[in-house]
PDB file with SEQRES, HELIX, SHEET and CRYST1 records, atoms N, CA, C and O in Angstrom:
SEQRES   1 A   86  UNK UNK UNK UNK UNK UNK UNK UNK UNK UNK UNK UNK UNK          
SEQRES   2 A   86  UNK UNK UNK UNK UNK UNK UNK UNK UNK UNK UNK UNK UNK          
SEQRES   3 A   86  UNK UNK UNK UNK UNK UNK UNK UNK UNK UNK UNK UNK UNK          
SEQRES   4 A   86  UNK UNK UNK UNK UNK UNK UNK UNK UNK UNK UNK UNK UNK          
SEQRES   5 A   86  UNK UNK UNK UNK UNK UNK UNK UNK UNK UNK UNK UNK UNK          
SEQRES   6 A   86  UNK UNK UNK UNK UNK UNK UNK UNK UNK UNK UNK UNK UNK          
SEQRES   7 A   86  UNK UNK UNK UNK UNK UNK UNK UNK                              
HELIX    1 AA1 UNK A    2  UNK A    8  1                                   7    
HELIX    2 AA2 UNK A    9  UNK A   13  3                                   5    
HELIX    3 AA3 UNK A   14  UNK A   37  1                                  24    
HELIX    4 AA4 UNK A   42  UNK A   75  1                                  34    
HELIX    5 AA5 UNK A   81  UNK A   84  1                                   4    
CRYST1    1.000    1.000    1.000  90.00  90.00  90.00 P 1           1          
ATOM      1  N   UNK A   1      25.626  16.636  13.966  1.00  0.00           N  
ATOM      2  CA  UNK A   1      25.621  15.519  13.045  1.00  0.00           C  
ATOM      3  C   UNK A   1      26.819  14.603  13.294  1.00  0.00           C  
ATOM      4  O   UNK A   1      26.696  13.379  13.254  1.00  0.00           O  
ATOM      5  N   UNK A   2      27.994  15.219  13.555  1.00  0.00           N  
ATOM      6  CA  UNK A   2      29.187  14.420  13.807  1.00  0.00           C  
ATOM      7  C   UNK A   2      29.004  13.528  15.035  1.00  0.00           C  
ATOM      8  O   UNK A   2      29.373  12.353  15.029  1.00  0.00           O  
ATOM      9  N   UNK A   3      28.431  14.107  16.078  1.00  0.00           N  
ATOM     10  CA  UNK A   3      28.248  13.330  17.303  1.00  0.00           C  
ATOM     11  C   UNK A   3      27.293  12.168  17.076  1.00  0.00           C  
ATOM     12  O   UNK A   3      27.505  11.082  17.616  1.00  0.00           O  
ATOM     13  N   UNK A   4      26.255  12.376  16.291  1.00  0.00           N  
ATOM     14  CA  UNK A   4      25.328  11.288  15.984  1.00  0.00           C  
ATOM     15  C   UNK A   4      26.033  10.163  15.247  1.00  0.00           C  
ATOM     16  O   UNK A   4      25.835   8.990  15.564  1.00  0.00           O  
ATOM     17  N   UNK A   5      26.852  10.513  14.266  1.00  0.00           N  
ATOM     18  CA  UNK A   5      27.579   9.502  13.503  1.00  0.00           C  
ATOM     19  C   UNK A   5      28.561   8.765  14.405  1.00  0.00           C  
ATOM     20  O   UNK A   5      28.711   7.550  14.282  1.00  0.00           O  
ATOM     21  N   UNK A   6      29.227   9.471  15.301  1.00  0.00           N  
ATOM     22  CA  UNK A   6      30.149   8.819  16.235  1.00  0.00           C  
ATOM     23  C   UNK A   6      29.410   7.870  17.177  1.00  0.00           C  
ATOM     24  O   UNK A   6      29.905   6.791  17.501  1.00  0.00           O  
ATOM     25  N   UNK A   7      28.230   8.282  17.609  1.00  0.00           N  
ATOM     26  CA  UNK A   7      27.444   7.418  18.492  1.00  0.00           C  
ATOM     27  C   UNK A   7      26.967   6.173  17.759  1.00  0.00           C  
ATOM     28  O   UNK A   7      26.998   5.076  18.318  1.00  0.00           O  
ATOM     29  N   UNK A   8      26.528   6.329  16.521  1.00  0.00           N  
ATOM     30  CA  UNK A   8      26.105   5.170  15.720  1.00  0.00           C  
ATOM     31  C   UNK A   8      27.289   4.236  15.498  1.00  0.00           C  
ATOM     32  O   UNK A   8      27.158   3.017  15.609  1.00  0.00           O  
ATOM     33  N   UNK A   9      28.440   4.815  15.185  1.00  0.00           N  
ATOM     34  CA  UNK A   9      29.646   4.011  14.977  1.00  0.00           C  
ATOM     35  C   UNK A   9      30.030   3.263  16.247  1.00  0.00           C  
ATOM     36  O   UNK A   9      30.331   2.070  16.201  1.00  0.00           O  
ATOM     37  N   UNK A  10      30.021   3.953  17.369  1.00  0.00           N  
ATOM     38  CA  UNK A  10      30.450   3.344  18.632  1.00  0.00           C  
ATOM     39  C   UNK A  10      29.408   2.384  19.200  1.00  0.00           C  
ATOM     40  O   UNK A  10      29.767   1.355  19.771  1.00  0.00           O  
ATOM     41  N   UNK A  11      28.125   2.706  19.053  1.00  0.00           N  
ATOM     42  CA  UNK A  11      27.086   1.907  19.703  1.00  0.00           C  
ATOM     43  C   UNK A  11      26.530   0.791  18.827  1.00  0.00           C  
ATOM     44  O   UNK A  11      26.031  -0.208  19.346  1.00  0.00           O  
ATOM     45  N   UNK A  12      26.606   0.945  17.506  1.00  0.00           N  
ATOM     46  CA  UNK A  12      25.989  -0.056  16.632  1.00  0.00           C  
ATOM     47  C   UNK A  12      27.020  -0.748  15.743  1.00  0.00           C  
ATOM     48  O   UNK A  12      27.135  -1.974  15.769  1.00  0.00           O  
ATOM     49  N   UNK A  13      27.761   0.018  14.966  1.00  0.00           N  
ATOM     50  CA  UNK A  13      28.646  -0.587  13.972  1.00  0.00           C  
ATOM     51  C   UNK A  13      29.808  -1.365  14.595  1.00  0.00           C  
ATOM     52  O   UNK A  13      30.058  -2.508  14.215  1.00  0.00           O  
ATOM     53  N   UNK A  14      30.513  -0.760  15.542  1.00  0.00           N  
ATOM     54  CA  UNK A  14      31.646  -1.465  16.155  1.00  0.00           C  
ATOM     55  C   UNK A  14      31.228  -2.751  16.862  1.00  0.00           C  
ATOM     56  O   UNK A  14      31.902  -3.768  16.695  1.00  0.00           O  
ATOM     57  N   UNK A  15      30.138  -2.754  17.650  1.00  0.00           N  
ATOM     58  CA  UNK A  15      29.723  -4.029  18.248  1.00  0.00           C  
ATOM     59  C   UNK A  15      29.314  -5.080  17.214  1.00  0.00           C  
ATOM     60  O   UNK A  15      29.591  -6.265  17.401  1.00  0.00           O  
ATOM     61  N   UNK A  16      28.656  -4.663  16.122  1.00  0.00           N  
ATOM     62  CA  UNK A  16      28.274  -5.624  15.081  1.00  0.00           C  
ATOM     63  C   UNK A  16      29.502  -6.215  14.394  1.00  0.00           C  
ATOM     64  O   UNK A  16      29.551  -7.413  14.116  1.00  0.00           O  
ATOM     65  N   UNK A  17      30.482  -5.374  14.125  1.00  0.00           N  
ATOM     66  CA  UNK A  17      31.704  -5.869  13.499  1.00  0.00           C  
ATOM     67  C   UNK A  17      32.452  -6.784  14.457  1.00  0.00           C  
ATOM     68  O   UNK A  17      32.997  -7.804  14.034  1.00  0.00           O  
ATOM     69  N   UNK A  18      32.487  -6.442  15.726  1.00  0.00           N  
ATOM     70  CA  UNK A  18      33.135  -7.304  16.718  1.00  0.00           C  
ATOM     71  C   UNK A  18      32.421  -8.644  16.816  1.00  0.00           C  
ATOM     72  O   UNK A  18      33.069  -9.688  16.902  1.00  0.00           O  
ATOM     73  N   UNK A  19      31.100  -8.623  16.805  1.00  0.00           N  
ATOM     74  CA  UNK A  19      30.333  -9.864  16.817  1.00  0.00           C  
ATOM     75  C   UNK A  19      30.621 -10.693  15.561  1.00  0.00           C  
ATOM     76  O   UNK A  19      30.775 -11.912  15.635  1.00  0.00           O  
ATOM     77  N   UNK A  20      30.692 -10.027  14.424  1.00  0.00           N  
ATOM     78  CA  UNK A  20      31.020 -10.718  13.178  1.00  0.00           C  
ATOM     79  C   UNK A  20      32.397 -11.358  13.236  1.00  0.00           C  
ATOM     80  O   UNK A  20      32.574 -12.493  12.795  1.00  0.00           O  
ATOM     81  N   UNK A  21      33.387 -10.628  13.783  1.00  0.00           N  
ATOM     82  CA  UNK A  21      34.721 -11.198  13.975  1.00  0.00           C  
ATOM     83  C   UNK A  21      34.652 -12.440  14.854  1.00  0.00           C  
ATOM     84  O   UNK A  21      35.266 -13.461  14.544  1.00  0.00           O  
ATOM     85  N   UNK A  22      33.909 -12.353  15.945  1.00  0.00           N  
ATOM     86  CA  UNK A  22      33.812 -13.477  16.872  1.00  0.00           C  
ATOM     87  C   UNK A  22      33.168 -14.693  16.211  1.00  0.00           C  
ATOM     88  O   UNK A  22      33.654 -15.813  16.370  1.00  0.00           O  
ATOM     89  N   UNK A  23      32.089 -14.485  15.476  1.00  0.00           N  
ATOM     90  CA  UNK A  23      31.411 -15.597  14.801  1.00  0.00           C  
ATOM     91  C   UNK A  23      32.321 -16.223  13.754  1.00  0.00           C  
ATOM     92  O   UNK A  23      32.408 -17.447  13.660  1.00  0.00           O  
ATOM     93  N   UNK A  24      32.996 -15.398  12.972  1.00  0.00           N  
ATOM     94  CA  UNK A  24      33.902 -15.918  11.941  1.00  0.00           C  
ATOM     95  C   UNK A  24      35.050 -16.694  12.574  1.00  0.00           C  
ATOM     96  O   UNK A  24      35.467 -17.723  12.044  1.00  0.00           O  
ATOM     97  N   UNK A  25      35.561 -16.213  13.696  1.00  0.00           N  
ATOM     98  CA  UNK A  25      36.657 -16.909  14.371  1.00  0.00           C  
ATOM     99  C   UNK A  25      36.188 -18.246  14.930  1.00  0.00           C  
ATOM    100  O   UNK A  25      36.916 -19.235  14.857  1.00  0.00           O  
ATOM    101  N   UNK A  26      34.985 -18.287  15.486  1.00  0.00           N  
ATOM    102  CA  UNK A  26      34.447 -19.550  16.000  1.00  0.00           C  
ATOM    103  C   UNK A  26      34.261 -20.551  14.869  1.00  0.00           C  
ATOM    104  O   UNK A  26      34.598 -21.725  15.023  1.00  0.00           O  
ATOM    105  N   UNK A  27      33.734 -20.107  13.741  1.00  0.00           N  
ATOM    106  CA  UNK A  27      33.553 -20.998  12.588  1.00  0.00           C  
ATOM    107  C   UNK A  27      34.906 -21.503  12.107  1.00  0.00           C  
ATOM    108  O   UNK A  27      35.052 -22.686  11.800  1.00  0.00           O  
ATOM    109  N   UNK A  28      35.887 -20.628  12.040  1.00  0.00           N  
ATOM    110  CA  UNK A  28      37.229 -21.012  11.615  1.00  0.00           C  
ATOM    111  C   UNK A  28      37.838 -22.040  12.566  1.00  0.00           C  
ATOM    112  O   UNK A  28      38.364 -23.062  12.127  1.00  0.00           O  
ATOM    113  N   UNK A  29      37.765 -21.768  13.860  1.00  0.00           N  
ATOM    114  CA  UNK A  29      38.338 -22.699  14.847  1.00  0.00           C  
ATOM    115  C   UNK A  29      37.581 -24.018  14.880  1.00  0.00           C  
ATOM    116  O   UNK A  29      38.186 -25.074  15.061  1.00  0.00           O  
ATOM    117  N   UNK A  30      36.259 -23.970  14.706  1.00  0.00           N  
ATOM    118  CA  UNK A  30      35.481 -25.204  14.653  1.00  0.00           C  
ATOM    119  C   UNK A  30      35.885 -26.033  13.431  1.00  0.00           C  
ATOM    120  O   UNK A  30      35.955 -27.259  13.505  1.00  0.00           O  
ATOM    121  N   UNK A  31      36.145 -25.371  12.328  1.00  0.00           N  
ATOM    122  CA  UNK A  31      36.597 -26.074  11.135  1.00  0.00           C  
ATOM    123  C   UNK A  31      37.938 -26.755  11.357  1.00  0.00           C  
ATOM    124  O   UNK A  31      38.145 -27.886  10.915  1.00  0.00           O  
ATOM    125  N   UNK A  32      38.845 -26.073  12.038  1.00  0.00           N  
ATOM    126  CA  UNK A  32      40.136 -26.688  12.362  1.00  0.00           C  
ATOM    127  C   UNK A  32      39.927 -27.892  13.275  1.00  0.00           C  
ATOM    128  O   UNK A  32      40.548 -28.938  13.085  1.00  0.00           O  
ATOM    129  N   UNK A  33      39.056 -27.740  14.259  1.00  0.00           N  
ATOM    130  CA  UNK A  33      38.768 -28.848  15.179  1.00  0.00           C  
ATOM    131  C   UNK A  33      38.200 -30.044  14.427  1.00  0.00           C  
ATOM    132  O   UNK A  33      38.636 -31.173  14.654  1.00  0.00           O  
ATOM    133  N   UNK A  34      37.238 -29.821  13.539  1.00  0.00           N  
ATOM    134  CA  UNK A  34      36.649 -30.915  12.753  1.00  0.00           C  
ATOM    135  C   UNK A  34      37.678 -31.554  11.832  1.00  0.00           C  
ATOM    136  O   UNK A  34      37.681 -32.771  11.646  1.00  0.00           O  
ATOM    137  N   UNK A  35      38.543 -30.742  11.262  1.00  0.00           N  
ATOM    138  CA  UNK A  35      39.547 -31.247  10.337  1.00  0.00           C  
ATOM    139  C   UNK A  35      40.545 -32.164  11.052  1.00  0.00           C  
ATOM    140  O   UNK A  35      40.969 -33.180  10.501  1.00  0.00           O  
ATOM    141  N   UNK A  36      40.912 -31.800  12.274  1.00  0.00           N  
ATOM    142  CA  UNK A  36      41.917 -32.564  13.028  1.00  0.00           C  
ATOM    143  C   UNK A  36      41.297 -33.728  13.789  1.00  0.00           C  
ATOM    144  O   UNK A  36      41.954 -34.753  13.974  1.00  0.00           O  
ATOM    145  N   UNK A  37      40.058 -33.598  14.232  1.00  0.00           N  
ATOM    146  CA  UNK A  37      39.425 -34.583  15.108  1.00  0.00           C  
ATOM    147  C   UNK A  37      39.340 -35.966  14.480  1.00  0.00           C  
ATOM    148  O   UNK A  37      39.686 -36.946  15.139  1.00  0.00           O  
ATOM    149  N   UNK A  38      38.906 -36.084  13.270  1.00  0.00           N  
ATOM    150  CA  UNK A  38      38.745 -37.378  12.600  1.00  0.00           C  
ATOM    151  C   UNK A  38      39.538 -37.402  11.303  1.00  0.00           C  
ATOM    152  O   UNK A  38      38.973 -37.184  10.231  1.00  0.00           O  
ATOM    153  N   UNK A  39      40.827 -37.662  11.383  1.00  0.00           N  
ATOM    154  CA  UNK A  39      41.640 -37.603  10.160  1.00  0.00           C  
ATOM    155  C   UNK A  39      41.298 -38.700   9.144  1.00  0.00           C  
ATOM    156  O   UNK A  39      41.573 -38.542   7.955  1.00  0.00           O  
ATOM    157  N   UNK A  40      40.708 -39.801   9.596  1.00  0.00           N  
ATOM    158  CA  UNK A  40      40.398 -40.902   8.676  1.00  0.00           C  
ATOM    159  C   UNK A  40      39.068 -40.701   7.949  1.00  0.00           C  
ATOM    160  O   UNK A  40      38.840 -41.309   6.904  1.00  0.00           O  
ATOM    161  N   UNK A  41      38.203 -39.868   8.482  1.00  0.00           N  
ATOM    162  CA  UNK A  41      36.876 -39.659   7.901  1.00  0.00           C  
ATOM    163  C   UNK A  41      36.928 -38.507   6.886  1.00  0.00           C  
ATOM    164  O   UNK A  41      37.073 -37.341   7.252  1.00  0.00           O  
ATOM    165  N   UNK A  42      36.805 -38.866   5.612  1.00  0.00           N  
ATOM    166  CA  UNK A  42      36.912 -37.863   4.548  1.00  0.00           C  
ATOM    167  C   UNK A  42      35.785 -36.838   4.611  1.00  0.00           C  
ATOM    168  O   UNK A  42      35.997 -35.671   4.283  1.00  0.00           O  
ATOM    169  N   UNK A  43      34.593 -37.253   5.026  1.00  0.00           N  
ATOM    170  CA  UNK A  43      33.452 -36.328   5.097  1.00  0.00           C  
ATOM    171  C   UNK A  43      33.687 -35.246   6.157  1.00  0.00           C  
ATOM    172  O   UNK A  43      33.415 -34.070   5.914  1.00  0.00           O  
ATOM    173  N   UNK A  44      34.189 -35.641   7.327  1.00  0.00           N  
ATOM    174  CA  UNK A  44      34.470 -34.654   8.380  1.00  0.00           C  
ATOM    175  C   UNK A  44      35.603 -33.714   7.960  1.00  0.00           C  
ATOM    176  O   UNK A  44      35.566 -32.523   8.271  1.00  0.00           O  
ATOM    177  N   UNK A  45      36.594 -34.234   7.266  1.00  0.00           N  
ATOM    178  CA  UNK A  45      37.689 -33.376   6.794  1.00  0.00           C  
ATOM    179  C   UNK A  45      37.163 -32.365   5.772  1.00  0.00           C  
ATOM    180  O   UNK A  45      37.566 -31.202   5.782  1.00  0.00           O  
ATOM    181  N   UNK A  46      36.266 -32.809   4.896  1.00  0.00           N  
ATOM    182  CA  UNK A  46      35.698 -31.903   3.893  1.00  0.00           C  
ATOM    183  C   UNK A  46      34.848 -30.819   4.569  1.00  0.00           C  
ATOM    184  O   UNK A  46      34.902 -29.650   4.189  1.00  0.00           O  
ATOM    185  N   UNK A  47      34.065 -31.223   5.572  1.00  0.00           N  
ATOM    186  CA  UNK A  47      33.263 -30.252   6.321  1.00  0.00           C  
ATOM    187  C   UNK A  47      34.169 -29.269   7.054  1.00  0.00           C  
ATOM    188  O   UNK A  47      33.898 -28.069   7.083  1.00  0.00           O  
ATOM    189  N   UNK A  48      35.240 -29.780   7.643  1.00  0.00           N  
ATOM    190  CA  UNK A  48      36.204 -28.914   8.317  1.00  0.00           C  
ATOM    191  C   UNK A  48      36.845 -27.927   7.363  1.00  0.00           C  
ATOM    192  O   UNK A  48      37.014 -26.756   7.703  1.00  0.00           O  
ATOM    193  N   UNK A  49      37.204 -28.382   6.173  1.00  0.00           N  
ATOM    194  CA  UNK A  49      37.793 -27.491   5.180  1.00  0.00           C  
ATOM    195  C   UNK A  49      36.820 -26.388   4.772  1.00  0.00           C  
ATOM    196  O   UNK A  49      37.217 -25.234   4.609  1.00  0.00           O  
ATOM    197  N   UNK A  50      35.554 -26.741   4.607  1.00  0.00           N  
ATOM    198  CA  UNK A  50      34.545 -25.735   4.246  1.00  0.00           C  
ATOM    199  C   UNK A  50      34.389 -24.704   5.363  1.00  0.00           C  
ATOM    200  O   UNK A  50      34.296 -23.506   5.098  1.00  0.00           O  
ATOM    201  N   UNK A  51      34.362 -25.173   6.609  1.00  0.00           N  
ATOM    202  CA  UNK A  51      34.227 -24.241   7.729  1.00  0.00           C  
ATOM    203  C   UNK A  51      35.455 -23.344   7.849  1.00  0.00           C  
ATOM    204  O   UNK A  51      35.331 -22.157   8.152  1.00  0.00           O  
ATOM    205  N   UNK A  52      36.631 -23.903   7.615  1.00  0.00           N  
ATOM    206  CA  UNK A  52      37.846 -23.086   7.647  1.00  0.00           C  
ATOM    207  C   UNK A  52      37.766 -22.005   6.568  1.00  0.00           C  
ATOM    208  O   UNK A  52      38.074 -20.841   6.823  1.00  0.00           O  
ATOM    209  N   UNK A  53      37.355 -22.396   5.372  1.00  0.00           N  
ATOM    210  CA  UNK A  53      37.259 -21.440   4.267  1.00  0.00           C  
ATOM    211  C   UNK A  53      36.244 -20.340   4.584  1.00  0.00           C  
ATOM    212  O   UNK A  53      36.540 -19.159   4.405  1.00  0.00           O  
ATOM    213  N   UNK A  54      35.047 -20.719   5.055  1.00  0.00           N  
ATOM    214  CA  UNK A  54      34.024 -19.713   5.346  1.00  0.00           C  
ATOM    215  C   UNK A  54      34.414 -18.839   6.530  1.00  0.00           C  
ATOM    216  O   UNK A  54      34.074 -17.656   6.567  1.00  0.00           O  
ATOM    217  N   UNK A  55      35.121 -19.410   7.493  1.00  0.00           N  
ATOM    218  CA  UNK A  55      35.614 -18.601   8.605  1.00  0.00           C  
ATOM    219  C   UNK A  55      36.610 -17.556   8.132  1.00  0.00           C  
ATOM    220  O   UNK A  55      36.553 -16.403   8.558  1.00  0.00           O  
ATOM    221  N   UNK A  56      37.523 -17.952   7.255  1.00  0.00           N  
ATOM    222  CA  UNK A  56      38.495 -16.995   6.709  1.00  0.00           C  
ATOM    223  C   UNK A  56      37.804 -15.926   5.863  1.00  0.00           C  
ATOM    224  O   UNK A  56      38.158 -14.750   5.937  1.00  0.00           O  
ATOM    225  N   UNK A  57      36.830 -16.328   5.068  1.00  0.00           N  
ATOM    226  CA  UNK A  57      36.083 -15.355   4.268  1.00  0.00           C  
ATOM    227  C   UNK A  57      35.368 -14.361   5.181  1.00  0.00           C  
ATOM    228  O   UNK A  57      35.367 -13.159   4.916  1.00  0.00           O  
ATOM    229  N   UNK A  58      34.762 -14.865   6.251  1.00  0.00           N  
ATOM    230  CA  UNK A  58      34.096 -13.985   7.210  1.00  0.00           C  
ATOM    231  C   UNK A  58      35.058 -13.023   7.871  1.00  0.00           C  
ATOM    232  O   UNK A  58      34.732 -11.849   8.052  1.00  0.00           O  
ATOM    233  N   UNK A  59      36.246 -13.502   8.237  1.00  0.00           N  
ATOM    234  CA  UNK A  59      37.251 -12.627   8.850  1.00  0.00           C  
ATOM    235  C   UNK A  59      37.690 -11.535   7.877  1.00  0.00           C  
ATOM    236  O   UNK A  59      37.843 -10.379   8.271  1.00  0.00           O  
ATOM    237  N   UNK A  60      37.891 -11.892   6.618  1.00  0.00           N  
ATOM    238  CA  UNK A  60      38.283 -10.900   5.615  1.00  0.00           C  
ATOM    239  C   UNK A  60      37.177  -9.868   5.427  1.00  0.00           C  
ATOM    240  O   UNK A  60      37.455  -8.672   5.333  1.00  0.00           O  
ATOM    241  N   UNK A  61      35.928 -10.318   5.373  1.00  0.00           N  
ATOM    242  CA  UNK A  61      34.808  -9.390   5.201  1.00  0.00           C  
ATOM    243  C   UNK A  61      34.700  -8.442   6.395  1.00  0.00           C  
ATOM    244  O   UNK A  61      34.499  -7.241   6.214  1.00  0.00           O  
ATOM    245  N   UNK A  62      34.832  -8.967   7.604  1.00  0.00           N  
ATOM    246  CA  UNK A  62      34.729  -8.116   8.788  1.00  0.00           C  
ATOM    247  C   UNK A  62      35.892  -7.127   8.857  1.00  0.00           C  
ATOM    248  O   UNK A  62      35.696  -5.962   9.203  1.00  0.00           O  
ATOM    249  N   UNK A  63      37.091  -7.582   8.531  1.00  0.00           N  
ATOM    250  CA  UNK A  63      38.244  -6.682   8.519  1.00  0.00           C  
ATOM    251  C   UNK A  63      38.047  -5.590   7.477  1.00  0.00           C  
ATOM    252  O   UNK A  63      38.351  -4.424   7.728  1.00  0.00           O  
ATOM    253  N   UNK A  64      37.539  -5.966   6.311  1.00  0.00           N  
ATOM    254  CA  UNK A  64      37.290  -4.991   5.250  1.00  0.00           C  
ATOM    255  C   UNK A  64      36.222  -3.986   5.658  1.00  0.00           C  
ATOM    256  O   UNK A  64      36.370  -2.788   5.417  1.00  0.00           O  
ATOM    257  N   UNK A  65      35.153  -4.466   6.272  1.00  0.00           N  
ATOM    258  CA  UNK A  65      34.078  -3.567   6.718  1.00  0.00           C  
ATOM    259  C   UNK A  65      34.603  -2.565   7.736  1.00  0.00           C  
ATOM    260  O   UNK A  65      34.282  -1.379   7.671  1.00  0.00           O  
ATOM    261  N   UNK A  66      35.410  -3.044   8.674  1.00  0.00           N  
ATOM    262  CA  UNK A  66      35.991  -2.164   9.683  1.00  0.00           C  
ATOM    263  C   UNK A  66      36.865  -1.106   9.009  1.00  0.00           C  
ATOM    264  O   UNK A  66      36.773   0.080   9.329  1.00  0.00           O  
ATOM    265  N   UNK A  67      37.704  -1.540   8.084  1.00  0.00           N  
ATOM    266  CA  UNK A  67      38.586  -0.608   7.381  1.00  0.00           C  
ATOM    267  C   UNK A  67      37.820   0.396   6.543  1.00  0.00           C  
ATOM    268  O   UNK A  67      38.149   1.582   6.544  1.00  0.00           O  
ATOM    269  N   UNK A  68      36.807  -0.061   5.831  1.00  0.00           N  
ATOM    270  CA  UNK A  68      36.017   0.834   4.986  1.00  0.00           C  
ATOM    271  C   UNK A  68      35.303   1.892   5.829  1.00  0.00           C  
ATOM    272  O   UNK A  68      35.254   3.062   5.451  1.00  0.00           O  
ATOM    273  N   UNK A  69      34.758   1.483   6.955  1.00  0.00           N  
ATOM    274  CA  UNK A  69      34.082   2.447   7.829  1.00  0.00           C  
ATOM    275  C   UNK A  69      35.070   3.485   8.340  1.00  0.00           C  
ATOM    276  O   UNK A  69      34.762   4.677   8.359  1.00  0.00           O  
ATOM    277  N   UNK A  70      36.249   3.046   8.753  1.00  0.00           N  
ATOM    278  CA  UNK A  70      37.248   3.996   9.257  1.00  0.00           C  
ATOM    279  C   UNK A  70      37.741   4.922   8.153  1.00  0.00           C  
ATOM    280  O   UNK A  70      37.975   6.105   8.399  1.00  0.00           O  
ATOM    281  N   UNK A  71      37.903   4.402   6.940  1.00  0.00           N  
ATOM    282  CA  UNK A  71      38.323   5.243   5.815  1.00  0.00           C  
ATOM    283  C   UNK A  71      37.249   6.284   5.495  1.00  0.00           C  
ATOM    284  O   UNK A  71      37.571   7.450   5.265  1.00  0.00           O  
ATOM    285  N   UNK A  72      35.999   5.881   5.480  1.00  0.00           N  
ATOM    286  CA  UNK A  72      34.906   6.823   5.198  1.00  0.00           C  
ATOM    287  C   UNK A  72      34.850   7.910   6.263  1.00  0.00           C  
ATOM    288  O   UNK A  72      34.711   9.091   5.946  1.00  0.00           O  
ATOM    289  N   UNK A  73      34.959   7.510   7.527  1.00  0.00           N  
ATOM    290  CA  UNK A  73      34.920   8.502   8.600  1.00  0.00           C  
ATOM    291  C   UNK A  73      36.090   9.477   8.489  1.00  0.00           C  
ATOM    292  O   UNK A  73      35.916  10.681   8.672  1.00  0.00           O  
ATOM    293  N   UNK A  74      37.280   8.958   8.189  1.00  0.00           N  
ATOM    294  CA  UNK A  74      38.450   9.836   8.070  1.00  0.00           C  
ATOM    295  C   UNK A  74      38.349  10.730   6.827  1.00  0.00           C  
ATOM    296  O   UNK A  74      38.765  11.888   6.873  1.00  0.00           O  
ATOM    297  N   UNK A  75      37.816  10.224   5.742  1.00  0.00           N  
ATOM    298  CA  UNK A  75      37.701  10.992   4.499  1.00  0.00           C  
ATOM    299  C   UNK A  75      36.795  12.206   4.673  1.00  0.00           C  
ATOM    300  O   UNK A  75      37.095  13.288   4.170  1.00  0.00           O  
ATOM    301  N   UNK A  76      35.704  12.025   5.375  1.00  0.00           N  
ATOM    302  CA  UNK A  76      34.768  13.121   5.570  1.00  0.00           C  
ATOM    303  C   UNK A  76      35.036  13.914   6.844  1.00  0.00           C  
ATOM    304  O   UNK A  76      34.219  14.738   7.254  1.00  0.00           O  
ATOM    305  N   UNK A  77      36.176  13.664   7.463  1.00  0.00           N  
ATOM    306  CA  UNK A  77      36.549  14.423   8.656  1.00  0.00           C  
ATOM    307  C   UNK A  77      35.697  14.103   9.861  1.00  0.00           C  
ATOM    308  O   UNK A  77      35.503  14.962  10.722  1.00  0.00           O  
ATOM    309  N   UNK A  78      35.184  12.893   9.945  1.00  0.00           N  
ATOM    310  CA  UNK A  78      34.302  12.517  11.039  1.00  0.00           C  
ATOM    311  C   UNK A  78      35.017  11.693  12.101  1.00  0.00           C  
ATOM    312  O   UNK A  78      34.374  11.157  13.004  1.00  0.00           O  
ATOM    313  N   UNK A  79      36.338  11.586  12.004  1.00  0.00           N  
ATOM    314  CA  UNK A  79      37.096  10.808  12.973  1.00  0.00           C  
ATOM    315  C   UNK A  79      37.195  11.595  14.264  1.00  0.00           C  
ATOM    316  O   UNK A  79      37.547  12.774  14.238  1.00  0.00           O  
ATOM    317  N   UNK A  80      36.889  10.965  15.405  1.00  0.00           N  
ATOM    318  CA  UNK A  80      37.007  11.684  16.675  1.00  0.00           C  
ATOM    319  C   UNK A  80      38.466  12.078  16.942  1.00  0.00           C  
ATOM    320  O   UNK A  80      39.381  11.380  16.504  1.00  0.00           O  
ATOM    321  N   UNK A  81      38.690  13.177  17.648  1.00  0.00           N  
ATOM    322  CA  UNK A  81      40.059  13.650  17.899  1.00  0.00           C  
ATOM    323  C   UNK A  81      40.940  12.633  18.616  1.00  0.00           C  
ATOM    324  O   UNK A  81      42.142  12.582  18.358  1.00  0.00           O  
ATOM    325  N   UNK A  82      40.369  11.815  19.516  1.00  0.00           N  
ATOM    326  CA  UNK A  82      41.208  10.868  20.262  1.00  0.00           C  
ATOM    327  C   UNK A  82      41.757   9.764  19.346  1.00  0.00           C  
ATOM    328  O   UNK A  82      42.806   9.195  19.647  1.00  0.00           O  
ATOM    329  N   UNK A  83      41.079   9.453  18.247  1.00  0.00           N  
ATOM    330  CA  UNK A  83      41.582   8.453  17.311  1.00  0.00           C  
ATOM    331  C   UNK A  83      42.671   9.066  16.420  1.00  0.00           C  
ATOM    332  O   UNK A  83      43.632   8.383  16.066  1.00  0.00           O  
ATOM    333  N   UNK A  84      42.533  10.325  16.064  1.00  0.00           N  
ATOM    334  CA  UNK A  84      43.522  10.978  15.195  1.00  0.00           C  
ATOM    335  C   UNK A  84      44.866  11.083  15.912  1.00  0.00           C  
ATOM    336  O   UNK A  84      45.913  10.914  15.287  1.00  0.00           O  
ATOM    337  N   UNK A  85      44.850  11.354  17.189  1.00  0.00           N  
ATOM    338  CA  UNK A  85      46.087  11.585  17.934  1.00  0.00           C  
ATOM    339  C   UNK A  85      46.796  10.313  18.359  1.00  0.00           C  
ATOM    340  O   UNK A  85      47.871  10.390  18.954  1.00  0.00           O  
ATOM    341  N   UNK A  86      46.246   9.165  18.081  1.00  0.00           N  
ATOM    342  CA  UNK A  86      46.900   7.916  18.499  1.00  0.00           C  
ATOM    343  C   UNK A  86      48.020   7.559  17.583  1.00  0.00           C  
ATOM    344  O   UNK A  86      48.681   6.540  17.784  1.00  0.00           O  
TER     345      UNK A  86                                                      
END                                                                             
């Protein structure tokens, strides 16, 4: 059972969280780009601010998901030995 959970964590959950981090970072950086690109256009600045906010929210959610998964695995003793010894 432990090996199955480790495989699911390594093959499914970690790549999904990494993808989520990447998408949130792209949204955040795009928001910064929009905010800086047209400083005179209030609509573009507002759109940039929204993208920055949603990018930060996405980063917080992905960081939290990663932490919660690691806490659950450690709580139930499902952490692989190589992670414990680091």
